[in-house]
N, C-alpha and C positions, 0 to 999 in steps of 0.2 A: 225789518228783515224777518221772513217767516222762520219759525223754529225748525222746520224741516227743509234743509237746503236743497234737497232733491226735488222739491215741488215749488220752485220759484215761479211767481206769476210772470207772464210774458213781459210786463213792463220792466222787470228787473233783469232781463236777459240782454246781452250775454253776461255770464258770470266771469268776472275778471279775476285773475290771480295777481294780487297786488304785489308788485316788486319795485325796487328802487332803480334798477338798471335796465328795465324793459317794461314799457307801459302798455304794451298791446298783446300780452299773453292772456289768452282766455279759453275757457272750456266751451266746447261746442254743444254741451248737453242742455237739455231743457226745452228745446224747440219741439212744437207739436207737428205731427205729420198729418196728411190729409185723412188717414184712416183712424185718427184719434190716439195714436201712440205718441211717445216722446223719445227724443234722443237721450240716451243715458248720460249722466254726468260721469266725469272721470275716465272716459274712454278715449276721447280725441280732443286735442288742443291745437290751437293755432297761435302764432306769435310773430313778433319782429325778431331781429337779430338777438342772439344770446351772448354777444361779446361783452356786454357791460354789466353782467350780473355781479352783485356784491356778495360778501360773505353771508349776510342775512338772506339774500336772494337764493343762495345755494341751498340753504336749509329749507326754504319754502318750496323750491323746485324739487328737491328730493321728496318732499311730502306728497307731491302729486303722483309719485310712483311711475313716472314716464319711463318706458323701456326703450323706445325707438324714436329717433328724430330724423325726419326727412328734411334735408337742407336744400332748398331750391336756389340758393344763391349761386352766381357764376363763380368760376374758379378764382379769379382775381379778387372778387368781393370776399370770398371766404378766407383767402390768404391775408387780406388786409385787416380783417376783423375776426380772428378765430373765436369760436364759441368758448365761453368759460363754463365748464360743467363740473359737477361734483367729482372729487378725486376718487371717492369710494362708491361703487354701484353706479357708475356713470352709464347713461343710456348709450346704445349703439347708434352712431350717426351714419345714415345712409345718404350719400351725395346723389342728388337728382338735379344737376345744374341746369338752370334756364338762364342763359346769358342775357344780361340786361341790354335792351336796345335803345334806351333813352339817353344814357349817359354821354356817349361819344357825340351824338347828334346835338345834344343840349350844349355841350362844351363848344361845339362849332358855332352855334347860334350866339352864345354869350360872348365868344371871342369877337364876333362881328357887331356886338351890341345891338342885335336886331331881334332878339327873342321876345315873343309875346306869349301870353297865356294860351292863346289859340294855337300857336306853334307847338307848345308843349302838349296840348290836348291832342293834336294830330299825331305826335310821336307816341303818346300813350295809346291812342286808338290802334296804331299799327302793332304795338306790343301786345295788346289784348287779343287782336286777331291772330297773332302767332301762338298765344296760349291755347287758343281753341283749335288750332290746326297743327302747326309744326311741332309744338311742344306737348301735344296730347299724350304721347307715349310716356312722358315723365309722370303725368297724373295717373296714367294706367299703372305704372310701377308703384305709386303710392297705394292704390287700391289693392294691389297684390299683397302689400305688406299688411294692410288693414284686415285682410282675410285670414291672417295668421294670428290666432289667439295669443300665442306666446309673445307677439310683438306689441301687444296692447298693455297699457295705454301708449298712444302714439301722438307725437307732436310734429306738425309741419310748419316751416317758416321760410321767410326770405329775409331781406334787409329791413324793410319797413313793416312787413306783415300786412301789406295793403293790396298790392296788385297780383303778383304770382300766387301769394298765399290766399288772397281774396277769391281768385278764380278757383283755386283748389277747394276752398270751403264751399263755394257755390256749387261745384260739381258734386261734392259729397252730400251736402244737404238735399240737393235735387235727387240724387240716387236713393236717398233714404225716404223720399216721399214728402219732404217739407215743401209747403206751398211757395210759389215764386215770390210773393210779397215778403215772406219771412226770410227767404234766402237773401233778398236785396237788403232787408233791414239789417241782417248780420253783416253784410258787406259794408254798409254805410256807417255802422257803429264805430269803425275806425276813426271817423271824423271827430267823435267826441271822446274816444278812449286814448288814442295814440297821442303822445306828447311831442311828436315830431322831433325825435332826437337826431335826425339827419342834419348834418352841417352842409350848408350851401355857401358858395362864395358871397362875400359881403356886398358885392355889386349886383346881386341877382335881383331883377325887377320884382316888385311885389306881386304882380299878377302871375308871373312865372313861378314864384315861390308857392303861392297859394294853389295854383293848378297842380304843380308837381307833388305837393305834399297833402293832397286831398284824394278821397275816394269819390268817384263820379258814377252816378247811377247809369247814365247812357252807355258808358263803357262796358260795365258788367252785363247789362241787358244785351248789348250788341254781341258780346263775346259768347254768351249762352245761346243766343239765337243763331249765331254762325255755326257753332258746334252742332246744334240740332239740325239746321238746314243741310249741312254737309252729309249728315247720316240719314236724314229723312224722317226720323222719329226719335222720341226719347228712348224707346226700347232698343233701337239700332245703335244709338250713341252709347248706351250703357254696354251693350254686348260687343259691338264691333270696335268702338273707340276706347272703352275702358275695361274690356275683358269681363264684364258682368253678365253672363248668361243667366237664365232664370234661376238655376240652382244656386249659383254663386251670389246672386242678388238676395235670395232668401237667407243665405248664410250671413251676408253682410248685415242685413237688417236684424237678424236674430242676435248678432253680436253687439249691435250698437243701439237697438231700440228696446223699449220696455212698454 
C-alpha cells in the first residue's frame, strides 16, 4: 500500500471502507479523468444497505465525515431494513426511492419453478432501462445535492449497492470525465468486493442466484447508451437529463476533481 493514500495506483482502486456489516462501501476517489485530473478522495461514496452496521462500523463510518446519504431503496425496502447510523452527528438521509422491479416478477417465476438465469437477466435489463429513463430525475436530484458544498461528503446507496447505485456511480464518473472503460471497471468491482449479504429463498436455482447477485457489463453499457441516445449527446444528457449546464458542470468538477 502506498504511503500516500490519496495517490493510489489504478490497480488498487476502488478504495473500500472495510466494515463488518456492509461489504460494498467504497470511496469513488482516485479515478483518472480524460484530461489528467483525478476524482478527489473522501468526497463521494457508494454502498450497499447500511442496515447491518456494527458498533465498530459506526466508528469507521463516522470517520468518513459523510454528511448526506441518498437512499435509492424503495419504500418497503427501507422500512424492512432501516439504516443504522451514528446517534451523534448522524448524516441527513435524503430519500430518492427507485422502486425495485425485479422482486415481484422474480417471486412469480420462482413460484412456478420456471425461473432461469436468462429470465432474471431480462428482468434486470428492464430495470436498467428504467434507470436511464423513468428514474433519471432521481439521479438528477442526487447531482443537485452534490453541487451543494455543505452536503459533502455524500454517500448514495441502494440494497446491494450494485444496480441502482451502480448506474448512479456510472453517471457521476461519466459527468466528471472519467473514461468509459474505467466507469465500467468501477461498476464491475462489485463482483469482487460485495459479499452478497442478500438472502434468497433456499430453493433458488444456482443460475438465478448467480445472475441476480452479479453485476453485468452489458446491462450498464446498454443503460448508459440508452440515456445518451434519448438525449442525443453527452452534453445534452448532462444538461437536460441531469441539470448540469456548462457552469454547473464546472462547479461539480471543481468540487470533486483535483
